[in-house]
C-alpha positions in Angstrom: 17.2 -1.7 -5.4 18.7 -5.5 -5.4 18.3 -6.2 -1.9 14.8 -4.5 -1.9 13.8 -7.0 -4.5 15.4 -9.6 -2.5 13.5 -8.6 0.5 9.7 -8.3 -1.8 10.8 -11.9 -2.6 11.5 -13.1 1.3 7.9 -11.4 2.3 6.8 -13.8 -0.7 8.6 -16.8 1.0 10.8 -17.5 -1.7 14.6 -18.4 -1.3 16.8 -15.8 -2.1 20.6 -15.7 -3.1 21.8 -12.3 -3.0 25.5 -11.8 -4.9 27.9 -8.4 -5.2 31.2 -8.3 -6.3 34.3 -8.9 -4.1 36.0 -6.1 -1.9 39.1 -4.3 -3.4 40.8 -3.9 -0.1 39.5 -4.6 3.2 38.7 -1.4 5.8 40.5 -0.3 8.9 38.0 -2.2 11.3 38.5 -5.9 9.3 42.2 -5.1 9.3 42.4 -4.5 13.2 40.1 -8.3 13.2 42.8 -9.9 11.3 40.5 -10.3 8.3 41.9 -10.9 4.3 40.2 -10.6 1.2 40.7 -14.3 1.8 37.8 -14.2 4.3 34.4 -15.1 3.5 32.4 -12.2 5.6 35.2 -9.8 3.9 34.1 -11.3 0.1 30.5 -11.4 0.7 30.5 -7.7 2.6 28.4 -5.9 0.1 25.8 -8.3 0.0 25.8 -9.1 3.9 26.2 -5.6 4.9 22.9 -4.7 2.3 21.3 -7.2 3.8 21.1 -6.1 7.1 21.0 -3.1 6.1 17.0 -4.1 5.3 16.1 -4.3 9.3 16.8 -0.7 9.6 15.4 1.0 6.2 12.3 3.1 6.0 10.1 2.4 5.2 10.7 -1.4 6.2 11.1 -3.2 2.5 10.2 -6.7 5.0 6.6 -7.5 6.3 8.5 -9.5 8.9 12.1 -9.4 10.4 11.9 -12.8 9.8 11.5 -13.3 6.4 15.9 -11.8 6.7 16.8 -15.5 6.6 15.1 -16.1 3.0 18.1 -14.8 1.3 21.4 -15.8 1.7 24.5 -13.4 0.8 27.0 -14.6 -1.5 29.6 -12.8 -3.8 30.0 -13.4 -7.7 32.9 -15.3 -7.7 32.8 -17.5 -5.4 29.1 -17.9 -5.7 28.2 -18.0 -9.0 28.0 -21.8 -9.5 24.9 -21.9 -7.4 23.2 -20.2 -9.8 22.5 -23.5 -11.6 19.8 -24.7 -8.9 17.8 -21.6 -9.2 15.0 -21.1 -11.0 15.3 -16.8 -11.8 18.3 -14.6 -12.2 17.4 -10.9 -11.4 20.9 -8.3 -12.8 20.2 -5.5 -11.0 24.3 -4.4 -11.8 25.0 -0.7 -12.4 23.2 0.6 -16.0 26.0 0.2 -17.9 25.7 -1.7 -20.9 29.3 -3.2 -21.3 29.2 -4.1 -17.1 25.5 -6.4 -17.7 27.0 -7.7 -21.1 30.2 -9.5 -19.2 28.1 -10.6 -16.5 25.6 -11.8 -18.7 28.4 -14.2 -20.5 29.3 -15.6 -17.3 26.1 -16.1 -16.0 25.2 -18.3 -19.5 28.3 -20.2 -18.8 26.6 -21.6 -15.7 22.9 -21.3 -16.1 21.2 -24.4 -16.3 18.9 -24.6 -19.6 14.9 -23.0 -19.0 16.1 -20.9 -16.0 14.5 -17.2 -16.5 16.9 -14.5 -16.5 15.7 -10.6 -15.8 17.3 -6.9 -15.9 16.1 -4.6 -13.6 17.4 -1.8 -15.6 15.2 1.3 -16.0 16.7 2.3 -19.4 19.3 0.1 -21.0 17.8 -1.7 -24.5 16.7 -5.2 -23.4 18.0 -6.1 -27.0 21.8 -4.5 -26.8 22.1 -6.6 -23.3 21.0 -9.7 -25.0 22.9 -9.5 -28.5 25.8 -12.7 -28.7 24.1 -14.7 -25.8 23.2 -18.5 -26.1 19.7 -19.1 -28.0 18.8 -20.5 -24.8 19.9 -17.6 -22.9 17.7 -15.8 -25.5 14.6 -17.4 -25.3 14.5 -16.8 -21.3 15.7 -13.3 -21.4 13.4 -10.5 -20.6 13.4 -7.1 -18.8 11.4 -6.9 -15.6 11.8 -3.5 -14.1 10.8 -3.4 -10.6 9.8 0.2 -9.2 11.5 1.2 -5.5 10.6 0.1 -2.9 9.4 -3.2 -4.4 7.2 -3.8 -1.2 5.7 -0.8 -1.8 4.9 -0.1 -5.6 2.7 -1.6 -7.3 3.7 -1.3 -11.3 6.5 -4.6 -12.6 7.1 -3.5 -16.1 7.2 -6.4 -18.8 9.6 -5.7 -21.1 10.4 -8.4 -23.4 13.6 -9.0 -26.5 12.7 -10.0 -29.9 14.5 -13.3 -28.9 12.5 -14.1 -26.2 9.6 -16.9 -25.8 6.4 -15.6 -25.6 5.5 -18.5 -23.2 8.2 -16.5 -20.8 6.8 -13.4 -21.3 3.0 -15.1 -20.2 4.6 -16.9 -17.1 6.6 -13.6 -16.3 3.2 -11.7 -16.3 1.1 -14.2 -14.4 3.6 -14.9 -12.1 4.0 -11.3 -11.7 0.7 -10.3 -10.7 -0.7 -14.0 -8.9 2.9 -14.8 -7.2 4.2 -11.0 -6.8 1.5 -9.1 -6.1 2.6 -6.4 -9.1 0.2 -4.5 -11.1 2.0 -5.9 -14.1 2.3 -4.0 -17.6 3.6 -5.7 -20.8 6.2 -2.4 -22.4 8.3 -2.3 -25.5 11.6 -1.6 -25.9 12.2 1.6 -26.0 14.4 4.3 -23.4 13.2 4.7 -19.7 10.1 2.2 -21.5 6.6 3.2 -19.7 6.1 5.4 -16.8 9.6 6.9 -16.6 8.9 8.1 -19.9 6.5 9.9 -18.7 6.7 10.4 -15.4 10.3 12.1 -15.7 8.5 14.2 -19.2 6.0 15.5 -17.0 8.4 16.5 -14.5 10.6 18.2 -16.4 8.0 20.2 -17.9 7.1 20.9 -14.2 10.1 22.4 -13.7 10.5 24.1 -17.1 7.1 26.2 -16.2 7.6 26.7 -12.4 10.7 28.2 -13.7 9.3 30.5 -17.0 6.2 31.5 -15.1 7.2 32.3 -11.5 6.2 29.7 -9.5 7.4 28.6 -6.0 8.2 25.4 -5.2 6.1 25.2 -2.5 3.3 26.2 -4.7 3.8 23.8 -7.4 3.6 21.3 -4.4 0.4 22.7 -3.5 -0.9 22.1 -6.2 0.2 19.4 -8.2 -0.7 16.6 -4.9 -3.6 15.0 -3.9 -5.1 18.1 -4.6 -5.4 16.5 -8.7 -4.6 12.8 -7.1 -1.7 12.8 -7.3 0.7 11.3 -3.9 1.0 13.8 -1.0 5.2 14.0 -2.1 3.8 16.1 -5.1 6.4 16.9 -7.4 9.6 18.4 -5.2 9.2 16.2 -2.3 8.7 13.4 -5.2 12.2 14.4 -6.5 14.2 14.6 -2.8 12.7 11.3 -2.1 13.3 9.7 -5.2 17.5 11.4 -5.3 17.9 14.1 -8.0 21.0 12.1 -9.0 18.5 9.3 -9.9 16.2 11.9 -11.6 19.4 13.2 -13.6 20.3 10.2 -14.7 16.6 8.9 -15.7 16.2 12.1 -17.7 19.6 11.7 -19.5 19.0 8.3 -20.7 16.7 9.5 -22.5 18.3 12.7 -23.5 20.9 10.5 -25.3 18.5 8.4 -27.3 16.2 11.3 -29.0 16.3 14.2 -30.4 14.9 17.6 -31.4 11.9 19.3 -29.5 11.6 15.8 -27.3 15.0 15.9 -26.2 15.4 19.8 -25.4 12.7 18.4 -22.4 15.1 16.3 -21.0 18.3 18.1 -20.5 17.8 19.2 -17.1 18.0 23.0 -16.2 21.0 24.4 -14.9 20.0 25.1 -11.3 19.5 21.5 -11.2 23.0 20.8 -12.5 24.0 23.2 -10.1 22.2 21.2 -7.1 24.0 18.2 -8.2 27.2 20.0 -8.6 26.6 21.1 -4.7 25.5 17.7 -3.6 22.1 18.8 -3.1 20.6 14.9 -3.8 17.2 15.6 -1.6 16.3 12.8 1.5 19.7 11.0 1.0 22.0 14.1 1.7 19.5 15.8 3.7 18.7 18.8 1.6 17.1 19.1 -2.0 14.3 21.1 -2.6 13.4 21.0 1.2 15.3 21.8 4.2 14.7 21.1 7.3 15.8 23.6 9.8 14.9 22.9 13.4 10.9 22.2 13.4 11.1 24.4 10.2 10.9 23.6 6.6 12.0 25.9 3.9 11.8 25.4 0.3 14.9 26.1 -2.7 14.6 29.0 -4.6 16.2 27.8 -7.6 16.8 31.6 -8.6 19.0 32.4 -5.9 19.8 28.7 -4.9 19.1 30.2 -1.0 16.5 28.1 1.0 13.2 30.6 1.9 10.5 29.9 4.2 7.6 28.3 2.8 5.3 29.0 0.1 1.6 27.6 -0.9 -0.7 28.8 -3.4 -3.7 30.1 -2.6 -6.7 30.4 -5.6 -10.5 30.8 -5.8 -10.4 27.6 -8.4 -8.7 25.6 -5.3 -12.1 26.4 -3.0 -14.5 25.6 -6.0 -12.1 22.2 -6.9 -13.1 21.0 -3.3 -17.2 21.4 -3.7 -17.0 19.2 -6.3 -17.7 15.5 -6.3 -15.4 13.8 -7.7 -11.7 13.8 -9.0 -12.9 13.8 -12.7 -14.8 16.8 -11.9 -11.9 18.7 -9.4 -9.5 18.3 -12.1 -11.7 19.9 -15.1 -12.2 22.7 -12.8 -9.0 23.1 -11.6 -7.4 23.1 -15.4 -9.8 25.3 -17.0 -9.5 27.8 -14.1 -8.8 31.6 -14.9 -6.6 32.0 -12.3 -2.9 31.2 -11.5 -3.5 27.3 -10.7 -5.4 27.0 -13.8 -2.8 28.6 -15.5 0.3 26.3 -14.0 -2.1 22.6 -14.5 -2.6 23.9 -17.7 0.8 24.8 -18.7 2.2 21.0 -17.2 -0.7 18.9 -18.6 -1.5 19.3 -21.9 2.1 19.0 -23.4 2.5 15.8 -20.9 -0.9 14.3 -22.7 0.3 15.5 -26.2 3.5 13.5 -25.3 1.9 10.5 -24.0 -0.8 10.0 -26.3 2.6 10.9 -29.1 4.3 7.6 -27.7 0.9 5.8 -27.8 2.2 2.5 -29.8 6.0 3.3 -29.3 6.0 2.4 -25.8 2.8 0.1 -25.7 0.1 -1.7 -27.3 -2.6 0.3 -25.7 -3.8 2.9 -23.8 -4.7 1.0 -20.4 -0.9 0.1 -20.8 0.1 3.6 -20.0 -2.8 5.0 -17.3 -1.9 1.1 -15.4 2.0 2.2 -15.4 1.2 5.7 -14.3 -1.1 4.9 -11.8 1.0 2.0 -9.9 4.8 3.7 -10.7 4.1 7.4 -10.1 1.0 7.2 -8.0 -1.7 8.6 -9.9 -5.2 8.0 -9.4 -6.1 8.6 -12.9 -3.3 8.0 -16.2 -2.6 10.2 -18.8 -6.0 9.3 -21.0 -8.6 8.8 -17.8 -7.4 12.6 -17.2 -8.2 13.4 -20.9 -11.5 12.0 -20.3 -12.1 14.4 -17.5 -10.8 17.5 -18.8 -13.0 16.5 -22.1 -10.9 15.4 -25.0 -12.8 18.1 -27.6 -12.7 20.9 -25.1 -9.3 20.1 -24.6 -7.8 19.7 -27.7 -10.0 22.8 -29.3 -8.0 24.8 -26.6 -4.2 23.1 -27.3 -5.0 23.8 -31.2 -6.2 27.5 -30.5 -2.9 27.7 -29.1 -1.0 26.4 -31.9 0.0 23.0 -30.3 -0.2 20.0 -32.7 -2.4 17.5 -32.2 -1.7 13.9 -32.1 -2.8 11.8 -35.3 -4.2 9.5 -32.9 -6.4 12.1 -30.5 -7.4 13.2 -33.9 -8.7 9.6 -35.0 -10.9 9.6 -31.6 -12.7 12.9 -32.6 -12.7 12.5 -36.5 -15.2 9.2 -35.8 -17.0 11.1 -33.2 -16.4 9.8 -29.9 -16.5 11.7 -27.4 -13.9 9.6 -24.7 -10.7 7.3 -24.6 -13.0 5.2 -22.6 -16.5 4.0 -22.7 -18.6 2.0 -19.7 -21.5 -0.4 -21.0 -23.5 -3.0 -18.7 -20.5 -2.5 -16.0 -18.1 -2.8 -18.5 -14.8 -1.1 -19.6 -13.9 -0.3 -23.3 -10.6 1.8 -24.2 -10.0 3.3 -27.8 -7.5 1.3 -30.0 -7.0 3.9 -32.5 -10.2 2.4 -34.6 -12.9 1.7 -32.2 -13.3 0.4 -29.1 -12.2 -2.8 -27.3 -12.9 -4.5 -23.8 -10.5 -3.9 -21.1 -9.6 -7.3 -20.0 -9.6 -7.7 -16.3 -8.6 -11.2 -14.9 -11.0 -12.8 -12.9 -9.0 -12.4 -9.6 -9.6 -8.5 -9.9 -13.4 -7.7 -8.7 -14.0 -4.0 -8.6 -17.1 -3.6 -6.4 -17.8 -0.3 -8.2 -18.5 -1.6 -11.6 -19.3 -5.3 -10.1 -22.6 -3.3 -8.3 -23.7 -1.4 -11.2 -23.5 -4.9 -13.1 -25.2 -6.6 -10.7 -27.2 -4.9 -8.5 -27.5 -4.9 -5.0 -29.3 -7.2 -2.5 -29.7 -4.3 0.7 -28.6 -1.4 1.4 -28.3 1.5 3.9 -25.7 4.3 4.2 -23.1 2.8 5.8 -22.8 -1.0 4.0 -24.3 -2.6 1.3 -24.9 -6.4 0.8 -23.9 -7.7 -2.8 -24.5 -11.3 -4.5 -20.4 -12.1 -5.8 -21.4 -15.1 -7.0 -21.6 -18.6 -6.9 -23.6 -18.6 -3.6 -21.5 -16.3 -1.7 -22.2 -12.8 -0.6 -20.5 -9.9 0.4 -20.6 -6.7 2.9 -19.1 -3.5 2.0 -18.5 -1.2 4.2 -19.0 2.4 2.6 -19.2 4.8 5.2 -17.2 7.7 6.0 -13.5 6.1 6.7 -15.4 3.1 6.7 -15.9 4.1 10.6 -19.2 1.4 12.1 -22.1 2.9 13.7 -25.5 1.7 14.3 -26.5 1.6 10.2 -23.3 -1.0 9.6 -24.2 -3.1 12.5 -28.1 -3.3 11.4 -26.4 -4.5 7.9 -23.9 -7.2 9.7 -27.3 -8.9 11.6 -29.3 -8.6 8.5 -26.7 -10.2 6.3 -25.6 -12.9 8.8 -29.3 -14.1 8.5 -29.8 -13.8 5.0 -26.6 -15.5 4.3 -27.7 -18.2 6.8 -31.2 -18.2 4.2 -30.1 -18.3 0.7 -25.8 -18.3 0.5 -23.0 -21.0 1.1 -21.3 -17.8 3.4 -20.5 -14.4 3.4 -17.0 -12.2 2.6 -17.2 -8.9 4.9 -14.7 -6.3 2.8 -14.7 -2.9 0.7 -12.4 -1.3 -1.4 -11.8 1.8 0.0 -8.9 3.5 0.7 -8.8 1.8 4.4 -10.7 -1.3 5.5 -12.4 0.5 8.8 -10.8 3.3 10.9 -12.9 1.6 13.8 -16.2 3.2 15.6 -17.6 6.2 14.9 -15.7 8.3 17.5 -18.0 11.1 16.9 -20.9 10.1 17.2 -19.6 8.3 20.5 -18.1 11.4 22.0 -21.8 13.4 20.8 -23.4 11.0 22.7 -21.1 11.1 25.7 -20.8 14.5 26.0 -24.8 14.9 26.2 -24.8 12.0 28.8 -27.0 9.7 27.5 -25.0 6.7 28.3 -27.8 5.0 28.0 -27.8 5.0 24.2 -24.4 3.8 24.2 -25.0 1.3 26.5 -27.7 0.1 23.6 -24.8 1.1 21.2 -22.1 -1.2 22.8 -24.5 -4.0 22.7 -25.4 -3.8 19.4 -21.7 -3.9 18.6 -21.5 -7.0 21.1 -24.5 -8.8 19.2 -23.3 -8.3 16.0 -20.0 -9.3 16.4 -21.7 -13.0 17.7 -23.4 -13.4 15.5 -20.1 -12.9 13.1 -18.5 -15.7 15.2 -21.3 -18.4 15.8 -23.0 -17.7 12.4 -23.7 -21.2 10.8 -21.9 -20.1 7.6 -18.6 -19.3 7.7 -17.8 -15.7 7.2 -14.5 -14.6 6.0 -13.2 -10.9 6.8 -10.9 -9.6 3.7 -9.1 -6.3 5.8 -6.3 -3.9 4.7 -4.5 -1.5 5.1 -5.7 0.5 8.0 -7.7 -1.8 10.2 -8.3 -0.1 13.6 -10.2 -0.9 17.0 -13.7 -1.4 15.3 -12.2 -2.9 12.3 -10.1 -5.6 13.7 -12.8 -6.0 16.1 -15.1 -7.3 13.1 -12.2 -9.4 12.1 -11.6 -11.5 14.9 -14.3 -13.3 15.5 -14.8 -14.6 11.7 -13.8 -18.5 10.9 -11.2 -17.0 8.6 -9.6 -13.8 8.1 -8.0 -13.2 4.9 -5.7 -9.9 5.1 -4.0 -8.0 2.5 -0.1 -8.1 3.1 -0.6 -4.7 3.4 -2.6 -4.7 6.5 -2.0 -2.3 10.0 -4.0 -4.2 12.6 -4.4 -2.7 16.1 -6.8 -2.2 18.7 -5.7 1.4 19.4 -9.0 2.1 21.6 -6.4 3.6 24.7 -5.0 6.2 22.5 -8.8 7.9 22.9 -8.8 7.5 26.6 -11.0 3.8 26.5 -10.9 0.5 26.0 -12.7 -2.0 23.1 -15.7 -2.1 24.0 -17.1 -4.9 20.6 -15.5 -7.9 21.9 -12.2 -6.9 21.2 -10.6 -7.4 24.3 -12.3 -11.1 25.0 -11.5 -12.5 20.9 -7.8 -11.2 20.9 -7.9 -13.5 24.4 -9.0 -16.5 22.8 -7.2 -16.0 19.7 -4.0 -16.4 21.7 -5.4 -19.1 23.8 -6.6 -21.3 20.9 -3.1 -20.2 19.3 -1.3 -22.8 21.8 -0.5 -26.2 20.6 -2.9 -29.1 22.5 -1.7 -30.4 25.2 0.8 -27.5 26.4 0.1 -26.1 30.1 -1.3 -23.1 29.7 -0.3 -20.2 31.7 -3.0 -18.0 31.7 -1.2 -15.2 33.5 1.0 -15.0 30.9 -1.4 -15.1 27.8 -3.3 -12.2 29.4 -0.1 -10.3 30.0 0.5 -9.9 26.3 -3.0 -9.6 24.7 -3.0 -6.7 27.5 0.4 -5.2 26.5 -0.9 -5.4 23.1 -4.0 -3.0 23.8 -2.7 -0.9 26.4 0.1 -0.4 24.2 -2.0 0.3 21.1 0.4 -1.7 19.3 -0.9 -1.7 15.3 1.0 -4.1 12.8 3.2 -3.3 10.0 1.8 -5.7 7.7 -0.5 -8.8 7.8 2.8 -11.0 9.0 3.1 -9.0 11.7 -0.1 -8.8 12.9 -0.2 -13.2 12.6 3.3 -12.5 14.9 0.9 -9.9 17.2 -1.9 -13.1 17.2 -4.5 -10.8 15.3 -4.4 -13.9 12.9 -3.6 -17.4 13.7 -1.6 -20.1 11.4 -4.7 -20.8 9.4 -5.7 -17.3 8.4 -4.5 -15.8 5.3 -2.4 -13.4 3.7 -3.3 -11.9 0.3 -0.2 -10.5 -1.7 -1.9 -8.5 -4.1 -4.3 -6.7 -3.1 -6.4 -6.8 -6.3 -7.4 -9.8 -5.7 -8.3 -10.0 -2.2 -11.9 -10.0 -2.2 -11.5 -13.2 -5.3 -9.1 -14.5 -2.3 -11.9 -14.1 0.5 -14.5 -15.8 -1.4 -12.5 -18.9 -2.3 -12.1 -19.4 0.8 -15.6 -19.4 1.6 -16.2 -21.8 -1.0 -13.8 -24.4 0.8 -14.9 -23.8 4.4 -18.3 -24.4 2.8 -17.5 -27.7 0.6 -15.6 -29.1 3.5 -18.6 -29.0 5.4 -18.3 -25.6 8.1 -19.4 -26.3 11.1 -20.0 -23.4 13.7 -17.7 -23.7 16.7 -19.0 -24.6 19.9 -19.7 -22.2 22.3 -17.1 -23.0 25.2 -16.4 -21.0 28.5 -13.1 -19.3 28.9 -10.2 -19.8 31.8 -8.8 -16.4 32.8 -5.9 -15.4 35.2 -8.3 -14.1 37.7 -7.5 -12.0 40.5 -4.0 -13.2 40.4 -3.6 -11.9 37.3 -5.1 -8.6 37.3 -3.0 -7.9 41.0 -0.1 -8.4 38.3 -0.9 -6.1 35.4 -1.7 -3.4 37.5 1.9 -3.9 39.3 3.0 -3.8 35.6 1.1 -0.3 35.1 1.9 0.9 38.3 5.6 0.6 37.9 5.2 2.4 34.3 3.5 4.9 36.3 6.4 5.1 38.6 8.8 5.8 35.9 7.1 8.6 34.3 6.1 6.3 31.4 2.3 6.8 31.9 0.0 9.4 33.5 -2.8 9.0 35.9 -5.2 9.1 33.3 -3.2 5.8 31.6 -3.5 4.2 34.6 -7.1 4.4 35.3 -7.7 3.3 31.6 -4.8 0.2 32.0 -6.5 -1.1 35.0 -9.6 -1.4 33.5 -8.3 -3.2 30.9 -6.7 -5.4 33.1 -10.0 -6.1 35.2 -11.5 -7.1 32.0 -8.3 -9.3 30.3 -8.6 -11.2 33.7 -11.8 -11.7 34.0 -12.7 -9.5 37.3 -12.1 -10.9 41.6 -12.2 -14.3 40.4 -9.6 -17.2 41.3 -7.3 -17.8 38.7 -8.1 -20.8 36.1 -11.9 -20.0 36.5 -14.0 -20.7 33.7 -15.9 -18.2 32.3 -18.9 -17.7 29.8 -18.3 -15.4 26.6 -20.9 -12.8 27.8 -20.2 -12.7 31.5 -16.6 -10.9 29.7 -18.5 -9.1 27.3 -20.6 -7.5 30.7 -16.9 -6.8 31.9 -16.1 -5.2 28.6 -19.1 -2.8 28.3 -19.0 -1.9 32.1 -15.6 -0.8 31.7 -15.8 0.8 28.2 -18.8 2.9 29.4 -17.7 4.7 32.8 -14.3 5.4 30.2 -16.3 7.1 28.0 -18.2 9.0 30.6 -14.6 10.8 31.8 -13.9 14.7 31.1 -9.9 13.4 30.3 -11.3 10.6 28.1 -13.4 12.6 25.9 -10.6 15.4 26.0 -8.5 12.6 24.2 -11.5 12.0 22.0 -12.3 15.5 20.9 -8.0 16.0 20.1 -7.8 12.4 18.3 -11.1 14.2 16.1 -9.8 17.5 15.4 -5.8 17.0 15.8 -5.2 14.1 14.4 -3.5 12.5 16.9 -3.6 11.1 20.3 -3.7 13.3 23.0 -1.4 12.5 27.0 -3.5 14.1 29.8 
């Protein structure tokens, strides 16, 4: 966990010192090398090994391998004095109060006044840890509980001690959100704080109900995942990933600090204790609730502790839920269903909702913090009180009361006042029930919720694929909202309209959205349908429209800033490349992936990526156009996709001036600020220039490499055909090396190559396979 936090800090650009204990003995390998406990390599071994492991871990903790150089290994004996030079000390040692207090005593002796110290504890009392420390230490000490893995999980719980200065708390909240990119919730110093307290309770209730009602592991996971707005890992895959030993430790922490009925829930079941004895700890040990045998994944039978074939629950309510619009309607349909799905869900949800309401005021001051904690820490789409609203507070409470369950006073007070829900919306603003009335949910100015924003401010123009919105301050936003944000004629028409409208009435344009992904590319289904009907003329028209729209973005007299995130593939990447500026999310997976479906980019992507490479080279340097062409060819032919915004920069999809937003919730705001800055600086559209190409020599060299791959068995004959088309486009055709060609010439080459491939039956087979199977076909 310590190295994971260090990696997250390094990703942001913060130099970090990682200290661990000194080994008590040398290994046999170290001894063979003549090393002793006095050698630095041995003394820093634990921290050094942890740093090197960051390069191999999955999912990757680093957004770029080069970030590793920002982390320095050390040890707690030789390097403790170095803490006087740092601004923030994060303790991530073993969960033992006395060990932590002993370390704090040493830190207190060397730290400079004003240095913030925090513990990443998942449940030990913050107030107990700070006892006996200096006054300045106490003022600057608090809990900062990151969720694992720190790069990917959004939640950061900030837990003040009684001694913590209020300014320090406020600073860490702002720093956590604005610099670390986290969703910050303020928690109270109670066992396991917010998310682990409720999340662990919910998981243990699920284990209990599974046993009591005779469900299998697979049946439970088929209900408690995406069907109800939870992660794909559902219940038992989540436990396997977390590690059953870690889960049991977190449960014991609450068990040791509670009593009565609550304590009973936190006692792990006997079969889980047996799994721990057997070292069946989940993914880390190779088996847990699931075991992979060959290609088959088997599930554990908790009664026999033997692995069996996977089972899934299939009931009428599950089919009914799929027909419902919106998650709230789906969850309500399932929860009240008179079948095994409804029985399971109600038995899990009702005690978890009641428990969450009982903890209101104890673990957090408001329901917003509780809901956000569960969404950001456990990946729930709805927090407990949002779920309660979805299934109906009055209706569910009546059912709970009929079953003899005790209704928390907080919930009863809502109903007694005649209110129907914990949240309500008025004029695009959200309000929450505070125990007596409704309070406005605080939202940072940097968090722009487009769904609510449109309700409040309306739209300028909209069609089935996109909407143009006035973001205020003279900035417009073009939002994609087609299925998967795939780009078709509707979006292309809106791009053209938006650029024209912005030229007349705005300072600039942001292209962004808040879907699951920015855009998975052009509408592949439409392309395949037209190709199979031999409507090449229609496809030619669509490709021309796409190219024209991209050129309109590029040469807009007002700045166009694109804000990609998540999957930004094919046409999605092509939309970014010609923009005046790209403001990418840190988690942006960008690539021109058309080769995977038997095509090449057709909307100008080949040209723009090639130009982006050229523009990225220093002025005055003699350019080898063949080297540039080779890099672009490899990126597109291999359908390379970045694993982060930083890697997109390394792949030249972003240049040195393009920005990366660490907090995804701030992406639209950040893009808007860039538009305003460019406008303020007197933005001018780029001058149309001719493009130097590698020509015939480049084409020959690129083809030679592709033919070598064919002879080596790495690619198929059809792969070679695609490669030849791509090479011809990137090289600029059969012209002399260094020839200056205009952009339209390159666009024509690109369009012709695209249309010839789309008419090929083997490419059509690849498109069909991708649409049906969701993965590439190598034919």
